[in-house]
matplotlib code that plots the C-alpha trace (Angstrom):
import matplotlib.pyplot as plt

x = [0.3, 1.0, 1.8, 1.2, 2.5, 0.2, 1.3, -1.5, -1.0, -3.4, -5.7, -9.1, -12.3, -11.8, -9.1, -11.4, -12.8, -10.2, -8.3, -11.8, -11.0, -7.5, -8.2, -10.7, -8.0, -5.7, -2.8, -2.6, -1.5, -1.3, 1.9, 1.9, 0.0, 0.8, -0.5, 0.7, -2.0, -0.2, -3.6, -5.4, -3.9, -3.7, -7.3, -7.4, -5.5, -7.8, -11.4, -9.5, -7.7, -4.7, -1.3, 1.1, 3.6, 2.0, 4.3, 4.5, 6.7, 6.4, 10.3, 10.2, 7.1, 8.3, 12.2, 11.0, 8.3, 9.3, 6.3, 5.6, 3.0, 1.2, -2.3, -2.5, -5.5, -4.3, -5.4, -5.0, -2.4, -0.1, -0.8, 2.2, 5.0, 3.5, 3.1, 6.6, 8.3, 6.2, 7.9, 10.8, 11.6, 10.5, 6.8, 3.9, 1.0, -2.5, -4.2, -6.9, -8.2, -7.0, -3.7, -2.3, -2.9, -1.0, -0.5, 3.0, 3.1, 0.9, 3.6, 6.7, 4.4, 4.0, 8.3, 8.3, 6.5, 8.6, 11.6, 11.1, 9.1, 6.6, 2.6, 0.9, -3.5, -5.8, -9.2, -12.1, -14.8, -17.7, -16.7, -17.8, -21.0, -23.5, -25.4, -22.7, -21.6, -24.5, -25.0, -21.3, -22.3, -25.5, -23.8, -20.6, -22.7, -24.2, -27.5, -28.0, -25.6, -22.9, -22.9, -22.8, -23.7, -23.3, -25.2, -24.4, -26.3, -24.8, -25.8, -25.9, -25.8, -22.5, -21.8, -18.4, -16.8, -13.0, -10.4, -13.8, -15.2, -12.0, -10.3, -10.7, -12.6, -13.9, -16.4, -14.0, -11.0, -12.4, -15.5, -16.7, -12.8, -15.6, -18.2, -15.3, -13.8, -17.4, -17.8, -14.8, -15.6, -19.0, -17.5, -13.6, -13.2, -10.4, -10.7, -10.0, -11.1, -13.4, -15.4, -15.7, -17.9, -17.2, -19.2, -20.2, -24.0, -26.6, -26.2, -23.2, -20.7, -18.2, -15.1, -14.4, -16.3, -18.9, -20.9, -20.0, -20.9, -18.5, -18.8, -16.0, -14.9, -14.0, -11.7, -14.6, -16.5, -18.6, -19.7, -19.7, -21.3, -21.4, -23.3, -23.0, -23.3, -22.1, -24.3, -27.7, -30.3, -33.0, -33.6, -30.2, -29.1, -27.3, -23.7, -23.0, -24.6, -27.7, -26.6, -28.2, -26.6, -28.2, -27.2, -27.7, -30.8, -31.9, -31.1, -29.8, -30.8, -29.6, -30.5, -26.8, -28.9, -31.6, -31.1, -30.6, -32.5, -32.3, -35.2, -34.0, -36.1, -38.3, -38.3, -40.8, -41.6, -42.0, -41.2, -44.5, -43.8, -42.9, -42.3, -41.0, -42.0, -39.9, -38.9, -37.4, -34.6, -33.2, -29.7, -28.9, -26.8, -24.4, -21.4, -20.3, -17.8, -18.4, -19.3, -17.0, -14.2, -14.5, -14.5, -12.0, -9.2, -10.4, -9.1, -6.2, -4.6, -5.6, -3.7, -0.5, -1.3, -1.6, 1.4, -0.4, -1.7, -4.7, -7.7, -7.4, -3.0, -1.7, -1.3, -4.6, -6.4, -4.3, -6.3, -9.5, -7.4, -6.6, -10.4, -10.1, -7.1, -8.0, -11.9, -10.2, -7.5, -10.6, -12.6, -9.8, -8.9, -12.4, -11.7, -11.6, -8.7, -7.0, -6.4, -4.5, -1.1, -2.3, -1.0]
y = [0.2, 3.4, 5.7, 9.5, 12.2, 15.0, 18.7, 21.1, 24.4, 27.0, 26.5, 28.5, 27.3, 25.0, 23.2, 21.4, 19.1, 18.6, 17.2, 14.9, 12.8, 12.5, 11.3, 9.0, 7.0, 4.5, 4.8, 8.8, 10.8, 14.5, 15.4, 19.6, 22.7, 25.7, 29.3, 32.8, 32.9, 30.8, 31.1, 29.5, 26.0, 26.0, 26.4, 23.9, 21.0, 21.9, 21.3, 18.2, 16.9, 16.8, 16.5, 18.2, 21.2, 24.4, 26.5, 29.8, 28.5, 25.4, 24.5, 24.4, 22.5, 19.8, 19.7, 18.7, 16.5, 14.8, 14.6, 13.3, 15.2, 18.6, 19.7, 23.3, 24.9, 28.6, 31.0, 31.5, 34.0, 31.5, 28.2, 29.0, 29.3, 26.8, 24.3, 24.7, 24.5, 21.5, 19.4, 20.8, 19.6, 16.4, 16.1, 15.4, 17.8, 17.9, 21.6, 23.6, 25.2, 27.3, 25.9, 29.0, 33.2, 33.1, 30.7, 31.2, 29.5, 26.8, 26.2, 26.4, 24.4, 21.4, 21.4, 21.7, 17.8, 16.9, 18.0, 16.7, 13.3, 14.4, 14.4, 17.4, 17.1, 19.9, 19.8, 19.9, 18.8, 19.1, 16.0, 13.7, 12.9, 10.5, 12.7, 14.3, 10.9, 9.9, 12.6, 12.0, 8.4, 9.3, 11.2, 9.0, 6.1, 8.4, 8.2, 12.1, 11.0, 13.4, 16.6, 20.0, 22.6, 22.4, 25.4, 25.9, 28.7, 29.5, 32.5, 32.2, 35.6, 34.3, 36.5, 35.2, 38.3, 38.4, 38.1, 37.0, 40.6, 42.7, 40.3, 42.2, 38.7, 37.1, 34.6, 33.9, 33.2, 31.7, 29.9, 29.7, 26.8, 24.4, 25.4, 24.6, 21.8, 19.9, 21.2, 19.2, 16.4, 15.7, 16.2, 15.2, 17.8, 20.5, 24.2, 25.5, 29.4, 31.4, 35.0, 36.4, 39.7, 40.2, 42.9, 43.9, 44.4, 46.5, 45.8, 44.0, 43.7, 43.0, 45.6, 43.1, 41.9, 39.0, 38.6, 37.3, 35.6, 32.7, 31.3, 28.5, 26.4, 23.0, 20.4, 18.4, 21.0, 21.6, 25.4, 25.6, 28.2, 29.7, 32.3, 33.2, 35.5, 35.5, 38.1, 37.4, 37.8, 35.2, 32.2, 30.3, 27.2, 25.1, 25.2, 22.6, 25.2, 24.0, 22.1, 21.1, 19.6, 19.3, 16.4, 15.1, 13.1, 14.5, 16.6, 16.4, 17.7, 18.6, 20.7, 19.9, 18.6, 16.0, 13.0, 13.3, 12.5, 13.3, 13.9, 11.8, 11.4, 8.1, 5.3, 5.0, 7.1, 11.1, 12.7, 13.9, 15.8, 19.1, 18.7, 15.1, 13.0, 12.4, 9.7, 10.3, 8.5, 8.3, 8.6, 5.3, 6.6, 3.7, 5.4, 4.7, 6.7, 9.1, 13.1, 16.0, 16.8, 13.4, 12.2, 14.1, 13.1, 9.6, 9.4, 12.0, 8.8, 6.3, 7.5, 7.9, 4.5, 3.2, 5.4, 6.8, 10.3, 11.3, 12.3, 16.2, 15.9, 19.3, 18.3, 18.1, 20.7, 23.5, 22.8, 24.6, 26.9, 28.1, 28.8, 30.9, 33.3, 33.5, 34.0, 37.0, 38.1, 38.2, 40.8, 42.9, 42.7, 42.4, 39.7, 36.1, 34.2, 30.7, 28.8, 26.1, 28.5, 28.5, 25.2]
z = [0.0, -0.6, 1.8, 1.2, 3.6, 2.7, 3.4, 3.1, 1.8, 2.4, 5.3, 3.9, 4.0, 0.6, 2.6, 4.6, 1.8, 0.8, 4.6, 5.2, 2.2, 3.3, 6.9, 5.4, 3.7, 5.4, 2.8, 3.5, 6.4, 7.1, 8.5, 8.0, 7.1, 5.7, 5.7, 5.6, 8.7, 10.9, 13.4, 10.2, 10.4, 13.6, 13.6, 11.3, 12.6, 15.7, 14.0, 12.7, 15.7, 13.7, 15.4, 13.1, 12.2, 11.4, 8.9, 7.3, 4.4, 2.3, 1.9, 5.9, 5.7, 3.4, 4.7, 7.9, 7.3, 4.3, 2.8, -0.9, -1.7, -1.1, -1.5, -3.3, -1.8, -1.9, -3.5, -7.1, -7.1, -4.8, -7.0, -9.4, -6.1, -4.7, -6.9, -8.6, -5.3, -3.9, -7.7, -7.4, -3.6, -5.1, -3.9, -6.4, -5.9, -6.3, -7.2, -6.8, -10.1, -11.8, -12.6, -12.6, -13.2, -16.4, -19.6, -19.1, -15.8, -16.5, -19.3, -16.8, -14.5, -17.1, -17.9, -14.3, -14.0, -16.4, -15.4, -12.2, -13.0, -10.2, -11.1, -11.1, -11.1, -10.9, -9.1, -12.1, -9.2, -12.0, -14.4, -11.3, -10.5, -11.7, -13.9, -16.2, -16.4, -18.1, -20.1, -21.6, -21.8, -23.7, -25.8, -26.3, -27.3, -30.7, -29.2, -30.6, -33.1, -34.0, -32.1, -33.5, -30.9, -27.0, -24.7, -21.4, -18.9, -15.5, -13.8, -10.2, -7.5, -6.1, -2.7, -1.9, -0.8, -0.4, -3.7, -5.7, -5.5, -6.3, -9.5, -12.8, -14.4, -11.1, -13.6, -16.5, -14.4, -10.9, -12.1, -16.1, -15.8, -14.8, -17.3, -19.7, -18.4, -18.5, -22.4, -22.6, -20.8, -22.4, -26.0, -26.3, -28.3, -27.3, -28.0, -31.4, -31.3, -29.1, -29.1, -25.9, -24.6, -21.1, -19.1, -15.2, -15.4, -13.2, -9.9, -9.5, -6.5, -7.9, -9.0, -12.6, -14.9, -13.8, -16.5, -20.0, -23.7, -25.2, -28.7, -28.8, -31.8, -31.4, -32.6, -33.6, -35.6, -33.1, -31.0, -28.0, -26.6, -23.3, -21.6, -17.6, -15.0, -11.4, -10.2, -11.2, -8.3, -9.3, -10.7, -10.5, -12.5, -10.9, -10.0, -12.9, -15.4, -17.6, -20.6, -24.6, -26.7, -30.7, -32.6, -36.0, -34.7, -31.7, -28.5, -25.5, -22.2, -18.8, -15.9, -13.8, -11.2, -12.2, -14.6, -18.3, -21.1, -25.6, -27.3, -30.6, -33.8, -33.5, -35.6, -39.1, -42.2, -41.5, -45.1, -45.2, -41.3, -40.6, -37.4, -36.9, -33.7, -30.9, -28.5, -24.8, -24.1, -20.9, -19.6, -17.3, -14.2, -13.9, -12.1, -8.9, -8.1, -5.3, -6.6, -6.1, -4.3, -3.0, -7.0, -8.3, -5.2, -5.5, -9.0, -8.6, -5.9, -7.8, -11.0, -8.6, -7.1, -10.7, -12.3, -14.9, -15.4, -14.3, -15.6, -15.1, -15.0, -16.1, -19.5, -20.0, -18.0, -19.5, -22.5, -20.2, -18.8, -22.7, -22.8, -19.6, -20.9, -24.4, -23.4, -21.2, -24.4, -26.5, -24.6, -23.8, -28.0, -29.6, -31.8, -32.0, -30.6, -32.1, -29.0, -30.4, -29.7, -26.2, -25.2]

ax = plt.figure().add_subplot(projection="3d")
ax.plot(x, y, z, "-o")
ax.set_aspect("equal")
plt.show()
């Protein structure tokens, strides 16, 4: 059995889910907590009954503990420093999204992973639920034929406070990557180009642009349309967004919460019909894995144990990150951006 000795970098609220998952495993133990505010680390230790060192400096924590795995649950501005330090010190990394605050930093993290042989996997927890797995399988088995259009709507009024309220592009940079990554997961396609209009509507409590409309061309020839707002009060969508995928012979629908389904052209001669008849096809909910953070962490641990790249390995996740920075660049420049040069 593997022995994962974990240092947790960043002891804010998000880290609790990571710590709980680690503590539930027989092959993992937390040997250090790192935070620039030591009181946060001490509170984390007390909350979970941890008897481990508390540090302000990651290098010191790694040297003292001999940790072989780092949980990077810091703010986005710290991801590059934490992940690069961990890998160059000999530890693998499981990190919160986004990979980094720039594409240059993300590419360098991949280069460091290649040079050191250390693994770096990114938290994309929206991939891990029975409904989205059922929707992906419904599409993959050809229930609606070849997909031409993917649409996602995300409208939530999120009053987090803190660093998000001050970000230039809070929706695109901190949240939309979830939906962008879901689109890649559902279609198995990579982004080719993007045109984005980003704006901050009346009533927004964010300093930066909290709403956006994006059009992505994908490598399979399909078009992915994203419409979203993080300051939309009333009638919220699911955090997983609301989805519509149009194919040659039908349409798949998922509200982001319930069971996905498709409506496909009913068999039989319909040559005389102006509007054809359709039959409903339910998506079997067959996936038995754990949901959310737990499911993603289960996959990350399994990949390390099996000596393979995780589903959300940095080399794959950079394509979702490219959609983020490409959208921001498009909004700033007012033009369509070719994403193939980003990753």
